[in-house]
C-alpha positions in Angstrom: -170.4 181.6 32.9 -174.2 181.7 32.2 -176.7 179.9 30.0 -178.1 182.2 27.3 -180.0 179.6 25.3 -181.5 176.1 25.6 -181.7 174.3 22.3 -183.5 171.3 20.9 -183.7 169.7 17.4 -186.4 168.1 15.5 -185.1 165.4 13.1 -184.4 166.8 9.6 -183.6 165.0 6.3 -180.6 166.3 4.4 -179.0 165.2 1.2 -175.4 163.9 1.3 -173.6 162.4 -1.6 -176.8 161.3 -3.3 -178.4 159.8 -0.2 -180.9 161.1 2.2 -179.6 161.2 5.8 -181.4 162.1 9.0 -179.8 164.5 11.4 -180.4 166.3 14.7 -177.9 169.1 14.2 -180.5 171.7 13.3 -181.1 172.8 16.9 -183.3 175.8 17.7 -183.8 177.8 20.9 -186.7 176.7 23.1 -188.5 178.9 25.6 -188.3 176.4 28.4 -185.8 174.5 30.5 -184.2 171.3 29.2 -183.5 168.2 31.2 -180.0 166.7 31.2 -180.3 162.9 31.6 -177.4 160.5 31.9 -177.1 159.7 28.2 -178.9 162.5 26.4 -181.1 165.6 26.7 -184.7 164.6 27.3 -186.8 165.5 24.3 -183.9 166.0 22.0 -183.3 163.8 19.0 -180.0 161.8 18.9 -180.0 160.1 15.5 -176.8 158.2 15.3 -175.7 157.0 18.7 -172.4 155.7 17.4 -171.2 159.4 17.4 -173.7 161.3 19.6 -175.3 160.8 23.0 -174.1 158.3 25.5 -172.4 158.8 28.8 -169.4 160.8 27.5 -171.5 162.9 25.1 -174.8 163.4 27.0 -175.0 167.1 26.3 -173.1 169.6 24.1 -172.1 173.1 25.2 -170.9 175.9 23.0 -169.7 179.4 23.7 -171.7 182.5 22.9 -168.4 184.3 22.7 -167.4 182.5 19.5 -170.5 183.4 17.6 -169.1 186.8 16.5 -166.1 185.0 14.9 -168.3 182.7 12.9 -170.8 185.4 11.9 -168.0 187.3 10.3 -167.0 184.3 8.2 -170.6 183.4 7.3 -172.6 186.7 7.3 -175.3 185.5 5.0 -176.6 182.7 7.1 -179.8 182.9 9.1 -178.3 182.9 12.6 -179.8 181.6 15.8 -178.5 179.9 18.9 -177.9 176.2 18.4 -176.1 176.7 15.1 -173.4 174.3 16.1 -175.7 171.6 17.3 -175.3 172.7 20.9 -177.9 172.0 23.5 -176.7 174.9 25.7 -175.2 178.2 24.5 -173.0 179.5 27.3 -171.7 183.0 27.8 -168.1 183.3 29.0 -167.1 179.7 28.2 -163.4 179.5 27.2 -161.8 176.3 26.0 -158.4 177.6 27.0 -159.5 177.8 30.7 -161.9 174.9 31.2 -160.2 171.6 32.0 -161.2 168.1 31.0 -162.5 166.2 34.0 -163.6 169.3 36.0 -167.0 169.1 37.7 -169.5 172.0 37.4 -172.9 172.8 38.8 -175.3 173.6 35.9 -178.8 174.4 36.9 -180.2 171.5 38.8 -177.6 169.1 37.2 -174.0 168.3 38.1 -171.8 167.8 35.0 -168.2 166.8 34.2 -166.3 168.1 31.3 -165.6 165.1 29.0 -164.7 165.5 25.3 -164.3 168.3 22.7 -166.5 168.2 19.6 -165.0 166.6 16.6 -167.0 167.9 13.7 -168.4 165.8 10.8 -169.9 166.6 7.4 -173.2 167.4 9.0 -171.8 170.7 10.3 -170.7 171.4 6.8 -174.2 170.8 5.5 -175.6 173.1 8.2 -173.3 175.9 7.1 -173.5 175.2 3.4 -169.7 174.7 3.2 -167.6 171.7 4.0 -164.7 174.0 4.5 -166.0 174.8 8.0 -164.7 171.4 9.2 -161.1 172.5 8.9 -162.0 176.0 10.1 -163.7 174.6 13.1 -160.7 172.4 14.0 -158.2 175.2 13.4 -160.1 177.7 15.5 -159.9 175.5 18.7 -163.5 176.8 19.3 -164.7 173.2 19.7 -167.2 173.5 22.5 -167.4 170.5 24.8 -169.5 167.5 25.7 -170.3 166.8 29.3 -171.0 163.7 31.4 -174.1 164.0 33.6 -173.2 163.1 37.1 -176.5 164.2 38.5 -179.4 164.7 36.1 -181.5 167.8 36.3 -183.1 170.6 34.4 -181.3 173.7 33.1 -182.9 177.1 32.1 -181.7 180.3 30.6 -180.0 182.6 33.1 -178.6 179.8 35.2 -174.8 179.6 35.8 -172.1 177.1 35.0 -170.1 177.2 38.2 -167.1 175.1 39.2 -167.5 172.6 42.0 -164.3 170.5 41.7 -161.5 171.5 39.2 -159.2 168.8 37.8 -156.2 170.9 38.9 -153.6 168.8 37.1 -155.7 168.2 34.1 -155.4 169.6 30.6 -157.7 172.2 29.0 -160.1 171.5 26.2 -157.9 173.6 23.9 -154.8 171.5 24.9 -156.7 168.3 24.1 -157.7 169.7 20.7 -154.0 170.4 20.1 -153.1 166.8 20.9 -155.9 165.5 18.6 -155.3 167.7 15.6 -152.2 169.8 15.8 -149.6 167.7 17.6 -146.0 168.9 17.8 -143.1 167.4 19.7 -143.1 170.5 22.0 -146.5 169.2 23.3 -144.9 166.0 24.7 -145.4 167.1 28.3 -149.0 167.8 27.7 -149.4 164.4 25.9 -147.9 162.6 28.9 -150.2 164.3 31.3 -153.2 163.5 29.2 -152.3 159.8 28.9 -151.9 159.6 32.7 -155.2 161.3 33.4 -158.1 158.8 33.9 -160.6 161.6 33.2 -159.5 161.9 29.6 -161.7 159.5 27.7 -160.1 156.3 26.2 -161.8 157.3 22.9 -159.7 160.4 22.7 -156.5 158.8 24.0 -156.5 156.3 21.1 -156.1 159.2 18.6 -153.0 160.6 20.2 -151.3 157.4 21.5 -149.6 157.2 18.1 -147.3 160.1 19.2 -145.9 158.1 22.0 
């Protein structure tokens, strides 16, 4: 897995239900490394810290491999990396293979896979269609937030390499299934997730109702 783009946003005002709202989702590639700090990316703009930034959501990664899927659905958009609000666009990233709680080396930083992205209306504004919220959830192409265990800079061309896999953990895709597409046949996965201390309490509260 390799970094193909580092992305930062300037704050932008959008209109939502008759109100002006500030957002940092309009990220654009920058021709320089970015610094991953413990609660956010240095120089980025985290507008609403109730839902973005913080220890469990310090940096957002999204897969380059998913871009073709979305470009086919939205061919008329002006495409660039950072379209999903990600700080890092990663080649070869697969939600069906990467496990929650696993630790990776990423440039100078050490990161831990923490939580999948749960999209809000701002992604719909970015794409000009609120229907993308359901499409995004159904696709399981969520990308992932990471905890920053060791801060450091990351530049294009550097790898995302495993240091310590959470061998008994669940994948990002499995966690998305528990959050949004639960069926009784996922009971075993649910039990594993509830027992895993590396799955965030914030995510667990959404699927405890199935117990």
